[in-house]
Steps between C-alpha positions, in 0.01 A plus 500: 500500500327582828345811652612582856403778741624673812422833665594721794875456456576802722863509396565799724559223756847350453387143564241524222746671267755224550235235432403663169866513398515121551180420309574221253471575125204356312585619149199335330241627750310822573486667841221721636609759759174608661601822673674633810852445371602788727453868566754654263552489123847362579334197663303425184807559284702253709234229464465551125875501443532184708207298369443611140805303376385189689149468353362507147253774601417703810152639569467779760209673670542772764426464867430780742862516619631586152265799502637653821667833425804637680863590450640685203483485120276226357449368854304814582244456222149424623177347377444454128837655413679252724309207353584609146868532594498142634334372183773662290762346727348156435490557126874562506534133596225374264279422800124482441284744702129586532550755221601241239281279277398182676714212364374151424672227701572199279723315746399206717135521601423749223361678320405772751489878479740654754350821643717716729277751683537811715181561697574633852232513775213723604422410867198291388631178661316592820181376668174609337398691812812720494438806277776617270556822692561301820727235351834642612371564850368142512843361414679731741274390787700176504834679474538419129610752239687428178824693439348597164307768685834678551704397197268432204410820315233425232557824302339618280206305646330626814550175690591132442133416446472738205820361350366149558172580325684633196724193481207260540295666226791491258590140586143371477473643150821324397390165646166529318693498173693181582423196281227321696639156419834576668517440877650795686778520755437824692797645689451776756684588817176531697245217536199522268239374748426562869492126569871485415586742782541294816709690754458337843731741685397826329156442342428871449804535276260368234422865429825530301470164322285552192169612357154349462500632143694191388277238662241478215784431256535148642179392331508741207836401352662167413748508789708191575750634755539816709850580629545750782718588798483773765375285789830324578290186558570247226203293391322327216122537509205433270187706441253465207738238353776762485838430659631785716873501571644727772872490426669729755852452622459777760731652757778274635282395793235370260713230339771258603832385361723674251351385168229708333476216244290306750239776487449524124144395416430303185204670330501308173467215444423510872540130569661547839579753772760538776434315825499831689166597344169499681215371284140611528182439306240771555131501424372542149475287190 
């Protein structure tokens, strides 16, 4: 019984959709889907219908693309209402979400507490000399702007940062109640530390990649592994003796071949990783 992870399936692209349809069953194992399945509820429904019968348990967290509003019916819901609709969609397939109790993993490499999170970003992944009010202008100076600025409506919150603050406060309180002896596997679409955001071609896109609010958690809580996506740059890194797994599939140009199986990341027991990974060890204990 193993724990696997993948993110950024983007099944609105036919090549990605076909690859997910061919994903081999692993009926004894769990699969983490760490956000950005697609832009429409129908994309999430397709992935759940396809993969739920092939794994013992699915675990889902939302990415920014799932939160984009547009179209008609449930596809036009925005913000918190849209997120709640997606959670209910997952529950129809018995998929674990950030709104469910954290389960204990007793498979290979266990026990661990599996913690799916939904935390967003607040533009704080910026240089210290860039004030908050100038952050968007700073990013746009280099021609970078995330599509979220057009498509992600944070209602009823004033902006993504306010929504992020609310989610972080709620999540931190939950993690504080976790049994201290159990190592944690934290799952979030966005990276939990600035050092995990290495974007050589578009460095100022970091603005939409997370929040500094989560950085103190690395030394406060008993974290063994952090799983994230969003960057479309697969890697395994270490910081403060914590393993960070970026598990994106990405758009068709970001991966090769026809088999998404080659891009599943083994999280637990975590004895090996695909050859396509880039490995880093960062500073810290």
